[in-house]
GUVEX-388515 format. One record per residue (C-alpha): x, y, z. Coordinates in steps of 0.5 Angstrom, whole numbers, plus 500, padded with zeros to 3 digits. Layout:
residues N
((X Y Z))
...
END
This chain:
residues 110
((360 169 814))
((356 175 817))
((351 173 823))
((344 173 821))
((338 174 825))
((331 171 825))
((326 176 822))
((320 173 826))
((325 173 833))
((327 180 832))
((320 182 831))
((317 178 837))
((323 181 841))
((321 188 839))
((314 187 841))
((316 184 848))
((321 190 849))
((315 195 848))
((311 191 852))
((316 191 858))
((317 199 857))
((310 200 857))
((309 196 864))
((315 200 867))
((312 206 865))
((305 204 868))
((309 201 874))
((313 208 876))
((307 212 875))
((303 214 881))
((297 210 883))
((293 216 885))
((294 221 879))
((287 224 878))
((285 226 871))
((286 233 872))
((294 231 873))
((294 227 866))
((299 231 862))
((303 226 858))
((302 225 851))
((297 219 849))
((301 214 844))
((297 210 839))
((301 204 837))
((300 200 831))
((302 192 832))
((302 188 826))
((308 184 825))
((309 177 827))
((304 173 830))
((299 179 832))
((293 175 835))
((298 171 840))
((301 178 842))
((294 181 843))
((292 175 847))
((298 176 851))
((296 183 852))
((289 181 854))
((290 175 858))
((298 175 860))
((300 177 867))
((304 183 865))
((298 187 864))
((293 184 869))
((293 189 874))
((291 194 869))
((286 190 866))
((283 188 873))
((283 196 875))
((279 198 869))
((274 192 870))
((273 194 878))
((272 201 875))
((267 199 870))
((271 200 864))
((273 195 859))
((280 195 856))
((277 193 849))
((275 200 846))
((269 199 841))
((273 199 835))
((277 193 838))
((283 197 840))
((286 196 847))
((286 201 852))
((291 199 857))
((291 205 862))
((289 207 869))
((282 208 870))
((283 215 872))
((286 216 865))
((280 213 861))
((276 219 860))
((282 223 858))
((284 217 853))
((277 216 850))
((277 224 849))
((283 224 845))
((281 218 841))
((275 221 838))
((280 225 834))
((283 218 831))
((280 212 827))
((282 207 832))
((282 199 829))
((283 193 833))
((291 193 831))
((292 199 836))
END
């Protein structure tokens, strides 16, 4: 018989790979980039397959994004937008991201 994959495990794997890719991208960006130097696109990802609350808690409390969350907090920002969406960006990028976010309807699953 052909091999089968557990759909739940596949969804979790995709979520994990996405989080790893975001972490690598954050780690390779220079820590001293000013807002004026932000020239990248802003991506709004919707997560909604599998255990979304566990994934959200991982983003909010896991070690993978602790440096980002800590930096935001030290700069007086929250990683949770008023809509409930999560903002995992460098503090110097917050204004640009919030400005871009005004053109979209953010939800807690973003």
